[in-house]
C-alpha positions as CSV (number, residue, x, y, z in Angstrom):
1,X,74.7,93.8,99.5
2,X,77.8,92.6,97.6
3,X,80.5,90.7,99.4
4,X,83.1,93.4,98.8
5,X,80.6,96.1,100.2
6,X,80.3,94.1,103.5
7,X,84.0,93.1,104.0
8,X,85.5,94.9,107.0
9,X,88.5,97.3,106.6
10,X,91.4,95.6,108.3
11,X,94.7,97.0,109.5
12,X,97.8,94.9,109.6
13,X,100.6,94.5,112.3
14,X,103.7,96.6,112.8
15,X,107.0,95.5,111.4
16,X,109.4,93.3,113.4
17,X,112.8,94.5,112.2
18,X,115.9,96.0,113.6
19,X,119.3,97.5,112.8
20,X,120.7,93.9,112.5
21,X,118.0,92.6,110.1
22,X,119.6,90.7,107.2
23,X,116.5,89.1,105.7
24,X,113.2,90.7,105.7
25,X,110.4,88.1,105.2
26,X,107.1,89.7,103.8
27,X,103.7,87.9,103.9
28,X,100.7,89.5,102.3
29,X,98.4,90.4,105.2
30,X,97.8,88.7,108.5
31,X,95.1,85.9,108.8
32,X,92.1,86.4,110.9
33,X,93.6,84.3,113.6
34,X,96.8,86.5,113.5
35,X,94.8,89.7,113.7
36,X,92.6,88.4,116.5
37,X,95.8,87.4,118.5
38,X,97.8,90.5,117.4
39,X,100.6,88.1,116.4
40,X,102.3,87.1,113.2
41,X,101.4,83.7,111.9
42,X,99.0,82.7,114.8
43,X,97.0,80.2,112.9
44,X,97.9,76.8,114.4
45,X,98.3,75.1,111.0
46,X,100.6,77.7,109.5
47,X,103.9,76.3,109.0
48,X,105.8,79.6,109.5
49,X,107.0,78.9,113.2
50,X,107.7,75.2,112.6
51,X,109.9,76.2,109.5
52,X,111.8,78.8,111.4
53,X,112.3,76.4,114.3
54,X,113.9,73.9,111.9
55,X,116.0,76.5,110.2
56,X,117.3,78.0,113.6
57,X,117.6,74.7,115.4
58,X,115.5,75.9,118.2
59,X,111.8,75.4,119.0
60,X,110.5,78.9,118.7
61,X,106.9,77.7,119.2
62,X,107.8,76.9,122.9
63,X,108.6,80.5,123.5
64,X,106.1,83.1,124.4
65,X,105.3,85.3,121.3
66,X,107.5,88.4,122.5
67,X,110.4,86.2,123.1
68,X,110.0,84.7,119.6
69,X,110.2,88.2,118.1
70,X,113.4,89.1,120.2
71,X,114.9,85.9,119.0
72,X,114.1,86.7,115.3
73,X,115.6,90.1,115.7
74,X,118.7,88.7,117.4
75,X,119.1,86.1,114.5
76,X,118.8,88.8,111.8
77,X,115.2,88.1,110.6
78,X,112.6,90.7,110.2
79,X,109.0,90.2,109.2
80,X,106.2,92.3,107.9
81,X,103.5,92.2,105.3
82,X,103.1,94.0,101.8
83,X,99.8,95.3,102.7
84,X,99.0,97.8,105.6
85,X,95.3,97.5,105.3
86,X,92.7,95.9,103.1
87,X,89.1,94.6,103.0
88,X,88.7,91.0,103.3
89,X,86.2,88.4,104.5
90,X,87.9,85.4,106.1
91,X,91.7,84.8,105.7
92,X,92.3,83.9,102.1
93,X,94.6,86.0,100.0
94,X,92.2,85.7,97.1
95,X,89.7,87.6,99.2
96,X,91.9,90.7,99.6
97,X,90.2,93.9,98.1
98,X,91.3,97.5,98.1
99,X,94.7,96.8,99.6
100,X,96.9,99.7,100.9
101,X,100.6,98.9,100.6
102,X,103.0,99.2,103.5
103,X,105.8,101.7,103.1
104,X,108.5,99.0,102.3
105,X,111.0,101.5,101.0
106,X,111.0,103.4,104.2
107,X,111.4,100.4,106.3
108,X,114.3,99.1,104.0
109,X,116.0,102.4,104.2
110,X,116.4,101.9,108.0
111,X,117.8,98.4,107.7
112,X,121.6,98.8,107.1
113,X,122.6,95.0,107.3
114,X,119.7,94.0,104.9
115,X,120.9,91.4,102.4
116,X,117.5,90.2,100.9
117,X,113.8,90.3,100.9
118,X,111.7,87.0,100.7
119,X,108.1,86.9,99.7
120,X,106.0,84.3,101.6
121,X,103.8,83.1,98.9
122,X,102.1,84.3,95.8
123,X,100.2,87.2,96.9
124,X,103.1,88.8,98.6
125,X,105.2,88.0,95.5
126,X,102.9,90.3,93.4
127,X,105.0,93.1,95.0
128,X,108.2,91.8,93.7
129,X,108.0,94.7,91.1
130,X,108.4,97.1,94.0
131,X,110.9,95.2,96.2
132,X,113.3,94.5,93.3
133,X,113.9,98.2,93.1
134,X,115.0,98.4,96.8
135,X,118.7,97.5,96.2
136,X,118.8,94.0,97.7
137,X,118.1,90.3,96.4
138,X,114.6,89.3,96.2
139,X,113.1,85.7,96.4
140,X,109.7,84.1,96.2
141,X,109.2,81.4,98.7
142,X,106.4,78.8,98.9
143,X,103.7,80.0,101.2
144,X,103.8,78.7,104.7
145,X,100.0,78.9,104.8
146,X,98.0,75.8,105.4
147,X,96.2,76.6,102.1
148,X,99.4,75.7,100.3
149,X,99.0,71.9,100.7
150,X,100.7,71.3,97.3
151,X,104.2,71.6,98.9
152,X,105.3,69.2,101.6
153,X,106.8,70.6,104.8
154,X,110.3,69.1,103.7
155,X,110.1,70.8,100.2
156,X,109.1,74.1,101.8
157,X,111.9,73.8,104.3
158,X,114.5,73.3,101.5
159,X,113.4,76.2,99.5
160,X,113.4,78.4,102.7
161,X,116.8,77.1,103.8
162,X,118.4,78.1,100.6
163,X,117.2,81.7,101.0
164,X,118.2,81.9,104.8
165,X,121.7,80.5,103.9
166,X,122.1,83.0,101.1
167,X,121.4,85.8,103.6
168,X,123.8,84.4,106.3
169,X,120.9,83.3,108.6
170,X,121.7,79.6,108.9
171,X,124.7,77.4,108.4
172,X,124.9,73.7,107.5
173,X,124.5,71.9,110.9
174,X,122.8,74.8,112.6
175,X,119.5,73.0,112.4
C-alpha cells in the first residue's frame, strides 16, 4: 500500500475572524497536535503564540484557548488556513496531498475592515496567486513552525512586526 493511499483524510478548523478583522493570518493546515486539540497552533514548539504575545505585549499563552481567540478578534487579527481538508501523514506541509482549498474569497468578503492577508510559511504562500486577487495587500511571513529552524525567533518577530504594524495591529512601544 502506498503512503498516499494510507494517509487519512483530515478536516481543518473553522476560521477565527470577525467584522473588526484587519489582518487575516493564513496557515497551511493544522498540525496533528492542533487537530487533536481542536486548537490553532497547539504544538508546544510552534512559535505562533509566543510571536503574538510579543507583538501584542500580553502573554496570550497564559490565557485559556477560547480567551486567546476572543483577544485576537478584539485586537483585529483573524486566523484560518488555506486548506479545508487534505490527506497527510504526520504534520509536515511536504506531506500534504489532495488538498481542498478553503473558501477564502467568501470569508474575505465578510471582513469589511480587512487591510491585509499574511501567509504563515511557504506552503500557505503557494496560495498567494489567489489571495492577491482579493483586494487587499498580501505578505509572506516566515513560518512559525518548529520545522523552520533557519530563522531565529528575533528575526521572525521583526518580519511579523512589520506586517502587523502595516495593518494597524501594533504600535511602537505596544510590545
